[in-house]
C-alpha positions as protocol buffer text, in pm:
chain_id: "A"
residue {
  index: 1
  type: MET
  ca { x: -267 y: -3632 z: 342 }
}
residue {
  index: 2
  type: PRO
  ca { x: -591 y: -3478 z: 257 }
}
residue {
  index: 3
  type: GLU
  ca { x: -659 y: -3396 z: 634 }
}
residue {
  index: 4
  type: ALA
  ca { x: -326 y: -3280 z: 657 }
}
residue {
  index: 5
  type: LEU
  ca { x: -361 y: -3056 z: 378 }
}
residue {
  index: 6
  type: ARG
  ca { x: -668 y: -2924 z: 488 }
}
residue {
  index: 7
  type: GLN
  ca { x: -503 y: -2836 z: 836 }
}
residue {
  index: 8
  type: PHE
  ca { x: -225 y: -2695 z: 655 }
}
residue {
  index: 9
  type: ILE
  ca { x: -435 y: -2441 z: 439 }
}
residue {
  index: 10
  type: GLU
  ca { x: -634 y: -2364 z: 729 }
}
residue {
  index: 11
  type: THR
  ca { x: -352 y: -2272 z: 938 }
}
residue {
  index: 12
  type: TYR
  ca { x: -126 y: -2055 z: 703 }
}
residue {
  index: 13
  type: TYR
  ca { x: -361 y: -1888 z: 474 }
}
residue {
  index: 14
  type: ILE
  ca { x: -754 y: -1909 z: 603 }
}
residue {
  index: 15
  type: HIS
  ca { x: -709 y: -1838 z: 989 }
}
residue {
  index: 16
  type: PRO
  ca { x: -487 y: -1552 z: 946 }
}
residue {
  index: 17
  type: ILE
  ca { x: -790 y: -1405 z: 742 }
}
residue {
  index: 18
  type: THR
  ca { x: -1085 y: -1561 z: 931 }
}
residue {
  index: 19
  type: LEU
  ca { x: -933 y: -1496 z: 1226 }
}
residue {
  index: 20
  type: GLY
  ca { x: -730 y: -1226 z: 1223 }
}
residue {
  index: 21
  type: THR
  ca { x: -384 y: -1401 z: 1331 }
}
residue {
  index: 22
  type: GLY
  ca { x: -158 y: -1165 z: 1086 }
}
residue {
  index: 23
  type: TYR
  ca { x: 107 y: -1287 z: 859 }
}
residue {
  index: 24
  type: ASN
  ca { x: 322 y: -1595 z: 905 }
}
residue {
  index: 25
  type: PRO
  ca { x: 641 y: -1699 z: 701 }
}
residue {
  index: 26
  type: VAL
  ca { x: 470 y: -1934 z: 476 }
}
residue {
  index: 27
  type: ASN
  ca { x: 181 y: -1710 z: 336 }
}
residue {
  index: 28
  type: THR
  ca { x: 421 y: -1396 z: 369 }
}
residue {
  index: 29
  type: VAL
  ca { x: 640 y: -1576 z: 103 }
}
residue {
  index: 30
  type: THR
  ca { x: 324 y: -1726 z: -78 }
}
residue {
  index: 31
  type: TRP
  ca { x: 171 y: -1384 z: -150 }
}
residue {
  index: 32
  type: ALA
  ca { x: 489 y: -1241 z: -250 }
}
residue {
  index: 33
  type: LEU
  ca { x: 498 y: -1494 z: -544 }
}
residue {
  index: 34
  type: VAL
  ca { x: 169 y: -1423 z: -615 }
}
residue {
  index: 35
  type: LEU
  ca { x: 236 y: -1081 z: -629 }
}
residue {
  index: 36
  type: ALA
  ca { x: 508 y: -1096 z: -853 }
}
residue {
  index: 37
  type: ALA
  ca { x: 286 y: -1318 z: -1089 }
}
residue {
  index: 38
  type: PHE
  ca { x: 25 y: -1005 z: -1090 }
}
residue {
  index: 39
  type: LEU
  ca { x: 299 y: -775 z: -1176 }
}
residue {
  index: 40
  type: PHE
  ca { x: 384 y: -914 z: -1518 }
}
residue {
  index: 41
  type: LEU
  ca { x: -20 y: -996 z: -1572 }
}
residue {
  index: 42
  type: THR
  ca { x: -51 y: -633 z: -1521 }
}
residue {
  index: 43
  type: LEU
  ca { x: 197 y: -536 z: -1726 }
}
residue {
  index: 44
  type: LYS
  ca { x: 49 y: -761 z: -2004 }
}
residue {
  index: 45
  type: ILE
  ca { x: -296 y: -619 z: -1983 }
}
residue {
  index: 46
  type: LEU
  ca { x: -185 y: -293 z: -2003 }
}
residue {
  index: 47
  type: LYS
  ca { x: 18 y: -278 z: -2268 }
}
residue {
  index: 48
  type: LYS
  ca { x: -300 y: -488 z: -2470 }
}
residue {
  index: 49
  type: LEU
  ca { x: -497 y: -184 z: -2354 }
}
residue {
  index: 50
  type: ASP
  ca { x: -244 y: 44 z: -2496 }
}
residue {
  index: 51
  type: ILE
  ca { x: -185 y: 213 z: -2174 }
}
residue {
  index: 52
  type: LYS
  ca { x: 157 y: 334 z: -2075 }
}
residue {
  index: 53
  type: ILE
  ca { x: 266 y: 332 z: -1738 }
}
residue {
  index: 54
  type: ASP
  ca { x: 384 y: 704 z: -1657 }
}
residue {
  index: 55
  type: ARG
  ca { x: 378 y: 933 z: -1373 }
}
residue {
  index: 56
  type: ARG
  ca { x: 34 y: 1030 z: -1500 }
}
residue {
  index: 57
  type: PHE
  ca { x: -72 y: 666 z: -1521 }
}
residue {
  index: 58
  type: ILE
  ca { x: 45 y: 673 z: -1137 }
}
residue {
  index: 59
  type: ALA
  ca { x: -136 y: 978 z: -1008 }
}
residue {
  index: 60
  type: ALA
  ca { x: -430 y: 814 z: -1171 }
}
residue {
  index: 61
  type: VAL
  ca { x: -382 y: 502 z: -955 }
}
residue {
  index: 62
  type: SER
  ca { x: -298 y: 671 z: -624 }
}
residue {
  index: 63
  type: PRO
  ca { x: -645 y: 731 z: -518 }
}
residue {
  index: 64
  type: TYR
  ca { x: -723 y: 365 z: -532 }
}
residue {
  index: 65
  type: ILE
  ca { x: -464 y: 307 z: -273 }
}
residue {
  index: 66
  type: PHE
  ca { x: -630 y: 548 z: -46 }
}
residue {
  index: 67
  type: VAL
  ca { x: -937 y: 353 z: -99 }
}
residue {
  index: 68
  type: GLY
  ca { x: -797 y: 13 z: -8 }
}
residue {
  index: 69
  type: GLY
  ca { x: -663 y: 194 z: 310 }
}
residue {
  index: 70
  type: SER
  ca { x: -1037 y: 320 z: 376 }
}
residue {
  index: 71
  type: LEU
  ca { x: -1212 y: -26 z: 341 }
}
residue {
  index: 72
  type: ARG
  ca { x: -938 y: -178 z: 539 }
}
residue {
  index: 73
  type: VAL
  ca { x: -1078 y: 46 z: 855 }
}
residue {
  index: 74
  type: MET
  ca { x: -1432 y: -10 z: 765 }
}
residue {
  index: 75
  type: GLU
  ca { x: -1345 y: -374 z: 809 }
}
residue {
  index: 76
  type: ASP
  ca { x: -1156 y: -293 z: 1132 }
}
residue {
  index: 77
  type: ALA
  ca { x: -1454 y: -90 z: 1240 }
}
residue {
  index: 78
  type: GLU
  ca { x: -1700 y: -401 z: 1181 }
}
residue {
  index: 79
  type: LEU
  ca { x: -1887 y: -181 z: 968 }
}
residue {
  index: 80
  type: LEU
  ca { x: -1953 y: -510 z: 714 }
}
residue {
  index: 81
  type: ALA
  ca { x: -2065 y: -852 z: 823 }
}
residue {
  index: 82
  type: THR
  ca { x: -1893 y: -1188 z: 728 }
}
residue {
  index: 83
  type: PRO
  ca { x: -1835 y: -1362 z: 514 }
}
residue {
  index: 84
  type: LEU
  ca { x: -1795 y: -989 z: 291 }
}
residue {
  index: 85
  type: SER
  ca { x: -1585 y: -860 z: 540 }
}
residue {
  index: 86
  type: TYR
  ca { x: -1320 y: -1101 z: 460 }
}
residue {
  index: 87
  type: LEU
  ca { x: -1285 y: -948 z: 107 }
}
residue {
  index: 88
  type: LEU
  ca { x: -1147 y: -646 z: 275 }
}
residue {
  index: 89
  type: VAL
  ca { x: -877 y: -827 z: 498 }
}
residue {
  index: 90
  type: THR
  ca { x: -504 y: -854 z: 365 }
}
residue {
  index: 91
  type: PRO
  ca { x: -414 y: -984 z: 85 }
}
residue {
  index: 92
  type: LEU
  ca { x: -782 y: -1045 z: -15 }
}
residue {
  index: 93
  type: ILE
  ca { x: -835 y: -664 z: -52 }
}
residue {
  index: 94
  type: PHE
  ca { x: -518 y: -632 z: -294 }
}
residue {
  index: 95
  type: PHE
  ca { x: -691 y: -888 z: -533 }
}
residue {
  index: 96
  type: LEU
  ca { x: -1030 y: -684 z: -492 }
}
residue {
  index: 97
  type: ILE
  ca { x: -872 y: -360 z: -552 }
}
residue {
  index: 98
  type: PHE
  ca { x: -688 y: -469 z: -844 }
}
residue {
  index: 99
  type: CYS
  ca { x: -993 y: -651 z: -1008 }
}
residue {
  index: 100
  type: CYS
  ca { x: -1206 y: -296 z: -956 }
}
residue {
  index: 101
  type: CYS
  ca { x: -908 y: -86 z: -1064 }
}
residue {
  index: 102
  type: LEU
  ca { x: -903 y: -312 z: -1368 }
}
residue {
  index: 103
  type: ALA
  ca { x: -1251 y: -294 z: -1438 }
}
residue {
  index: 104
  type: ILE
  ca { x: -1303 y: 62 z: -1429 }
}
residue {
  index: 105
  type: LEU
  ca { x: -975 y: 113 z: -1628 }
}
residue {
  index: 106
  type: ILE
  ca { x: -1120 y: -86 z: -1925 }
}
residue {
  index: 107
  type: PHE
  ca { x: -1445 y: 90 z: -1871 }
}
residue {
  index: 108
  type: CYS
  ca { x: -1286 y: 416 z: -1920 }
}
residue {
  index: 109
  type: SER
  ca { x: -1074 y: 329 z: -2226 }
}
residue {
  index: 110
  type: LYS
  ca { x: -1353 y: 321 z: -2410 }
}
residue {
  index: 111
  type: PHE
  ca { x: -1361 y: 719 z: -2378 }
}
residue {
  index: 112
  type: ASN
  ca { x: -982 y: 736 z: -2499 }
}
residue {
  index: 113
  type: ARG
  ca { x: -1090 y: 938 z: -2847 }
}
residue {
  index: 114
  type: ILE
  ca { x: -1280 y: 1191 z: -2622 }
}
residue {
  index: 115
  type: PRO
  ca { x: -1001 y: 1454 z: -2551 }
}
residue {
  index: 116
  type: HIS
  ca { x: -1169 y: 1620 z: -2234 }
}
residue {
  index: 117
  type: PRO
  ca { x: -1112 y: 1434 z: -1986 }
}
residue {
  index: 118
  type: SER
  ca { x: -903 y: 1163 z: -2088 }
}
residue {
  index: 119
  type: HIS
  ca { x: -980 y: 799 z: -1978 }
}
residue {
  index: 120
  type: LEU
  ca { x: -718 y: 841 z: -1751 }
}
residue {
  index: 121
  type: THR
  ca { x: -838 y: 1128 z: -1575 }
}
residue {
  index: 122
  type: THR
  ca { x: -1168 y: 980 z: -1586 }
}
residue {
  index: 123
  type: PHE
  ca { x: -1050 y: 666 z: -1424 }
}
residue {
  index: 124
  type: GLY
  ca { x: -851 y: 890 z: -1136 }
}
residue {
  index: 125
  type: LEU
  ca { x: -1185 y: 1120 z: -1095 }
}
residue {
  index: 126
  type: ILE
  ca { x: -1337 y: 780 z: -1005 }
}
residue {
  index: 127
  type: GLY
  ca { x: -1122 y: 679 z: -742 }
}
residue {
  index: 128
  type: MET
  ca { x: -1154 y: 1042 z: -615 }
}
residue {
  index: 129
  type: ILE
  ca { x: -1511 y: 1008 z: -547 }
}
residue {
  index: 130
  type: TRP
  ca { x: -1530 y: 639 z: -412 }
}
residue {
  index: 131
  type: LEU
  ca { x: -1239 y: 747 z: -182 }
}
residue {
  index: 132
  type: PHE
  ca { x: -1481 y: 1068 z: -87 }
}
residue {
  index: 133
  type: ILE
  ca { x: -1760 y: 791 z: -13 }
}
residue {
  index: 134
  type: ASN
  ca { x: -1554 y: 592 z: 214 }
}
residue {
  index: 135
  type: LEU
  ca { x: -1421 y: 852 z: 430 }
}
residue {
  index: 136
  type: THR
  ca { x: -1810 y: 973 z: 448 }
}
residue {
  index: 137
  type: ILE
  ca { x: -1925 y: 685 z: 550 }
}
residue {
  index: 138
  type: LEU
  ca { x: -1634 y: 656 z: 818 }
}
residue {
  index: 139
  type: LEU
  ca { x: -1746 y: 1005 z: 957 }
}
residue {
  index: 140
  type: MET
  ca { x: -2081 y: 920 z: 955 }
}
residue {
  index: 141
  type: THR
  ca { x: -2042 y: 614 z: 1151 }
}
residue {
  index: 142
  type: GLU
  ca { x: -1735 y: 666 z: 1383 }
}
residue {
  index: 143
  type: ASP
  ca { x: -1601 y: 969 z: 1570 }
}
residue {
  index: 144
  type: VAL
  ca { x: -1276 y: 1098 z: 1529 }
}
residue {
  index: 145
  type: MET
  ca { x: -1107 y: 1028 z: 1870 }
}
residue {
  index: 146
  type: LEU
  ca { x: -738 y: 1104 z: 1814 }
}
residue {
  index: 147
  type: PRO
  ca { x: -697 y: 1392 z: 1534 }
}
residue {
  index: 148
  type: TRP
  ca { x: -345 y: 1451 z: 1634 }
}
residue {
  index: 149
  type: VAL
  ca { x: -224 y: 1104 z: 1481 }
}
residue {
  index: 150
  type: PHE
  ca { x: -260 y: 1246 z: 1156 }
}
residue {
  index: 151
  type: ILE
  ca { x: -17 y: 1508 z: 1215 }
}
residue {
  index: 152
  type: ALA
  ca { x: 225 y: 1283 z: 1398 }
}
residue {
  index: 153
  type: VAL
  ca { x: 236 y: 1069 z: 1121 }
}
residue {
  index: 154
  type: LEU
  ca { x: 308 y: 1302 z: 841 }
}
residue {
  index: 155
  type: GLY
  ca { x: 536 y: 1502 z: 1101 }
}
residue {
  index: 156
  type: THR
  ca { x: 765 y: 1195 z: 1183 }
}
residue {
  index: 157
  type: SER
  ca { x: 818 y: 1080 z: 807 }
}
residue {
  index: 158
  type: GLY
  ca { x: 824 y: 1409 z: 677 }
}
residue {
  index: 159
  type: ILE
  ca { x: 1150 y: 1512 z: 900 }
}
residue {
  index: 160
  type: PHE
  ca { x: 1292 y: 1168 z: 750 }
}
residue {
  index: 161
  type: ILE
  ca { x: 1194 y: 1241 z: 372 }
}
residue {
  index: 162
  type: THR
  ca { x: 1342 y: 1589 z: 418 }
}
residue {
  index: 163
  type: ALA
  ca { x: 1626 y: 1483 z: 606 }
}
residue {
  index: 164
  type: ILE
  ca { x: 1721 y: 1207 z: 316 }
}
residue {
  index: 165
  type: TYR
  ca { x: 1678 y: 1461 z: 53 }
}
residue {
  index: 166
  type: VAL
  ca { x: 1855 y: 1729 z: 187 }
}
residue {
  index: 167
  type: ILE
  ca { x: 2159 y: 1482 z: 232 }
}
residue {
  index: 168
  type: ALA
  ca { x: 2119 y: 1340 z: -126 }
}
residue {
  index: 169
  type: VAL
  ca { x: 2122 y: 1675 z: -277 }
}
residue {
  index: 170
  type: LYS
  ca { x: 2438 y: 1792 z: -101 }
}
residue {
  index: 171
  type: VAL
  ca { x: 2592 y: 1443 z: -115 }
}
residue {
  index: 172
  type: GLY
  ca { x: 2523 y: 1391 z: -516 }
}
residue {
  index: 173
  type: ILE
  ca { x: 2311 y: 1104 z: -465 }
}
residue {
  index: 174
  type: HIS
  ca { x: 2064 y: 1171 z: -789 }
}
residue {
  index: 175
  type: PHE
  ca { x: 1825 y: 847 z: -764 }
}
residue {
  index: 176
  type: LEU
  ca { x: 1726 y: 999 z: -453 }
}
residue {
  index: 177
  type: THR
  ca { x: 1630 y: 1315 z: -525 }
}
residue {
  index: 178
  type: LYS
  ca { x: 1395 y: 1181 z: -850 }
}
residue {
  index: 179
  type: GLU
  ca { x: 1001 y: 1210 z: -809 }
}
residue {
  index: 180
  type: LEU
  ca { x: 886 y: 857 z: -777 }
}
residue {
  index: 181
  type: ASN
  ca { x: 1187 y: 749 z: -575 }
}
residue {
  index: 182
  type: LEU
  ca { x: 1121 y: 1014 z: -327 }
}
residue {
  index: 183
  type: ALA
  ca { x: 758 y: 872 z: -322 }
}
residue {
  index: 184
  type: VAL
  ca { x: 814 y: 522 z: -246 }
}
residue {
  index: 185
  type: LEU
  ca { x: 1036 y: 659 z: 33 }
}
residue {
  index: 186
  type: THR
  ca { x: 739 y: 881 z: 165 }
}
residue {
  index: 187
  type: ALA
  ca { x: 502 y: 616 z: 156 }
}
residue {
  index: 188
  type: HIS
  ca { x: 694 y: 342 z: 347 }
}
residue {
  index: 189
  type: LEU
  ca { x: 802 y: 609 z: 626 }
}
residue {
  index: 190
  type: LEU
  ca { x: 451 y: 724 z: 665 }
}
residue {
  index: 191
  type: ASP
  ca { x: 421 y: 318 z: 724 }
}
residue {
  index: 192
  type: ALA
  ca { x: 692 y: 322 z: 974 }
}
residue {
  index: 193
  type: ALA
  ca { x: 561 y: 634 z: 1130 }
}
residue {
  index: 194
  type: SER
  ca { x: 222 y: 505 z: 1177 }
}
residue {
  index: 195
  type: SER
  ca { x: 350 y: 143 z: 1295 }
}
residue {
  index: 196
  type: PHE
  ca { x: 583 y: 344 z: 1543 }
}
residue {
  index: 197
  type: ILE
  ca { x: 290 y: 536 z: 1707 }
}
residue {
  index: 198
  type: GLY
  ca { x: 26 y: 310 z: 1682 }
}
residue {
  index: 199
  type: ILE
  ca { x: 270 y: -11 z: 1879 }
}
residue {
  index: 200
  type: ASP
  ca { x: 475 y: 240 z: 2093 }
}
residue {
  index: 201
  type: MET
  ca { x: 198 y: 471 z: 2200 }
}
residue {
  index: 202
  type: LEU
  ca { x: -119 y: 346 z: 2155 }
}
residue {
  index: 203
  type: GLY
  ca { x: -101 y: -23 z: 2246 }
}
residue {
  index: 204
  type: TYR
  ca { x: -171 y: -161 z: 1885 }
}
residue {
  index: 205
  type: THR
  ca { x: 18 y: -481 z: 1753 }
}
residue {
  index: 206
  type: GLY
  ca { x: 165 y: -549 z: 1455 }
}
residue {
  index: 207
  type: LYS
  ca { x: 75 y: -848 z: 1224 }
}
residue {
  index: 208
  type: HIS
  ca { x: 345 y: -856 z: 979 }
}
residue {
  index: 209
  type: VAL
  ca { x: 652 y: -1099 z: 1046 }
}
residue {
  index: 210
  type: ILE
  ca { x: 900 y: -898 z: 1029 }
}
residue {
  index: 211
  type: GLU
  ca { x: 736 y: -619 z: 1204 }
}
residue {
  index: 212
  type: GLY
  ca { x: 659 y: -855 z: 1500 }
}
residue {
  index: 213
  type: LEU
  ca { x: 1036 y: -971 z: 1507 }
}
residue {
  index: 214
  type: ILE
  ca { x: 1164 y: -632 z: 1551 }
}
residue {
  index: 215
  type: VAL
  ca { x: 915 y: -537 z: 1856 }
}
residue {
  index: 216
  type: GLU
  ca { x: 978 y: -867 z: 1999 }
}
residue {
  index: 217
  type: TYR
  ca { x: 1352 y: -816 z: 2041 }
}
residue {
  index: 218
  type: THR
  ca { x: 1394 y: -441 z: 2063 }
}
residue {
  index: 219
  type: GLY
  ca { x: 1093 y: -364 z: 2261 }
}
residue {
  index: 220
  type: THR
  ca { x: 986 y: -114 z: 1995 }
}
residue {
  index: 221
  type: ALA
  ca { x: 877 y: -20 z: 1637 }
}
residue {
  index: 222
  type: ALA
  ca { x: 1129 y: 255 z: 1573 }
}
residue {
  index: 223
  type: GLY
  ca { x: 1344 y: -23 z: 1402 }
}
residue {
  index: 224
  type: MET
  ca { x: 1075 y: -13 z: 1124 }
}
residue {
  index: 225
  type: PHE
  ca { x: 1270 y: 300 z: 1010 }
}
residue {
  index: 226
  type: PRO
  ca { x: 1606 y: 155 z: 952 }
}
residue {
  index: 227
  type: LEU
  ca { x: 1461 y: -153 z: 828 }
}
residue {
  index: 228
  type: LYS
  ca { x: 1292 y: 20 z: 555 }
}
residue {
  index: 229
  type: LEU
  ca { x: 1568 y: 263 z: 445 }
}
residue {
  index: 230
  type: GLY
  ca { x: 1815 y: -72 z: 453 }
}
residue {
  index: 231
  type: ILE
  ca { x: 1559 y: -256 z: 174 }
}
residue {
  index: 232
  type: LEU
  ca { x: 1420 y: 8 z: -35 }
}
residue {
  index: 233
  type: ILE
  ca { x: 1754 y: 226 z: -95 }
}
residue {
  index: 234
  type: PRO
  ca { x: 1934 y: -52 z: -254 }
}
residue {
  index: 235
  type: ILE
  ca { x: 1624 y: -153 z: -449 }
}
residue {
  index: 236
  type: LEU
  ca { x: 1590 y: 190 z: -557 }
}
residue {
  index: 237
  type: TYR
  ca { x: 1951 y: 226 z: -677 }
}
residue {
  index: 238
  type: VAL
  ca { x: 1927 y: -89 z: -894 }
}
residue {
  index: 239
  type: LEU
  ca { x: 1582 y: 17 z: -1029 }
}
residue {
  index: 240
  type: ASP
  ca { x: 1750 y: 323 z: -1127 }
}
residue {
  index: 241
  type: THR
  ca { x: 2098 y: 199 z: -1245 }
}
residue {
  index: 242
  type: ARG
  ca { x: 2005 y: -129 z: -1391 }
}
residue {
  index: 243
  type: PHE
  ca { x: 1669 y: -61 z: -1585 }
}
residue {
  index: 244
  type: THR
  ca { x: 1730 y: 37 z: -1968 }
}
residue {
  index: 245
  type: ASP
  ca { x: 1474 y: 294 z: -2129 }
}
residue {
  index: 246
  type: ASP
  ca { x: 1312 y: 33 z: -2307 }
}
residue {
  index: 247
  type: GLU
  ca { x: 1222 y: -133 z: -1947 }
}
residue {
  index: 248
  type: ILE
  ca { x: 1082 y: 203 z: -1773 }
}
residue {
  index: 249
  type: GLU
  ca { x: 727 y: 76 z: -1795 }
}
residue {
  index: 250
  type: LEU
  ca { x: 843 y: -243 z: -1573 }
}
residue {
  index: 251
  type: LYS
  ca { x: 1046 y: -2 z: -1340 }
}
residue {
  index: 252
  type: ASN
  ca { x: 733 y: 223 z: -1312 }
}
residue {
  index: 253
  type: LEU
  ca { x: 527 y: -78 z: -1222 }
}
residue {
  index: 254
  type: VAL
  ca { x: 733 y: -184 z: -982 }
}
residue {
  index: 255
  type: LEU
  ca { x: 768 y: 137 z: -841 }
}
residue {
  index: 256
  type: LEU
  ca { x: 407 y: 201 z: -811 }
}
residue {
  index: 257
  type: THR
  ca { x: 357 y: -121 z: -647 }
}
residue {
  index: 258
  type: LEU
  ca { x: 633 y: -28 z: -360 }
}
residue {
  index: 259
  type: ILE
  ca { x: 429 y: 315 z: -333 }
}
residue {
  index: 260
  type: PHE
  ca { x: 84 y: 90 z: -266 }
}
residue {
  index: 261
  type: LEU
  ca { x: 257 y: -162 z: -44 }
}
residue {
  index: 262
  type: GLY
  ca { x: 382 y: 148 z: 196 }
}
residue {
  index: 263
  type: LEU
  ca { x: 92 y: 378 z: 143 }
}
residue {
  index: 264
  type: GLY
  ca { x: -174 y: 119 z: 179 }
}
residue {
  index: 265
  type: PRO
  ca { x: -97 y: 26 z: 516 }
}
residue {
  index: 266
  type: ALA
  ca { x: -11 y: 400 z: 628 }
}
residue {
  index: 267
  type: VAL
  ca { x: -354 y: 520 z: 533 }
}
residue {
  index: 268
  type: ARG
  ca { x: -496 y: 210 z: 718 }
}
residue {
  index: 269
  type: ASN
  ca { x: -325 y: 252 z: 1009 }
}
residue {
  index: 270
  type: THR
  ca { x: -337 y: 614 z: 1056 }
}
residue {
  index: 271
  type: LEU
  ca { x: -710 y: 603 z: 1002 }
}
residue {
  index: 272
  type: ARG
  ca { x: -766 y: 321 z: 1231 }
}
residue {
  index: 273
  type: MET
  ca { x: -560 y: 505 z: 1488 }
}
residue {
  index: 274
  type: MET
  ca { x: -781 y: 840 z: 1438 }
}
residue {
  index: 275
  type: PHE
  ca { x: -1099 y: 663 z: 1456 }
}
residue {
  index: 276
  type: GLY
  ca { x: -998 y: 448 z: 1758 }
}
residue {
  index: 277
  type: VAL
  ca { x: -1086 y: 133 z: 1619 }
}
C-alpha cells in the first residue's frame, strides 16, 4: 500500500511538476479544491487585516498576476536551476505568489496610518517594481523573436470583448457591461487567444485537460473561446444576481480569482511565444 500510494502521488502530483507532463483529471480536481480552501482562508486573513476587497484592492493586486506570468516564462526559459525552478511551475507558483503577496500586504499594512501613499498604493507599487525587474531580466537574457504575437493576442481578444459589450448594451444584458465582469471575460479571452495562436499557429501544446480534449477532438484550440464564454457567462450571472450586498467582498474575491486564473496563463503564454521559449 505505501508503494502504491507513492506511485500514485508521483504519477498524478509530482511528475506533472518535475517532468512537465501537465494537468490530469486527478490533480485538476485536487487543485480546484485547494483553491476553494485558499479563497476562504484569504477572506479570513483580509478581514483580520481590515482590508476591503473592492476595486481598489483588485487594482493593487493586478501587477502580481503579471509577476506570476513573467516568472513562469523565466522557468520556461530555464533561467533558474532545479529544484528552485519547480517553485515556478503551476500550481506551486500560485502558492508562491499567494505567500509573497500576503507577506508584502502585511508589511505594507503597517503604513496604513500614512495618508500618502496608502498601504494599498505601496503594495501595488511593489508589485509593479517586481514586474519591471522580471521583464528586465527577460529582455536582457532572451531575444524578442515574435513581437507580432502581442498584437495578435490583444487584437483577437479585443474583437470578442468588444462584440460582447456592444451586444450586451443593445440587448440590455447589464451584468455583462459591469467593469469587473468585463475584466474577467477579457482575462479569459486573452488566455483563449494566446492558446489559439500558440497551438494552431506556432505548434505549442496545451497542458490542461479540457484544452487537450478540445484540440484532440476538433483539431483546433479555437474551441476555447466558446468554452470559456459558455462557462463564465453563467457564473458571472449567478454572482451578479445571487450574491447580496453583505456578500460583496466574497463576490469580489471570486471575481479576482477568476481574473487571476485567466490573466496569469495569458501573460505567460503571450510572453513565452514572444520570446520563443
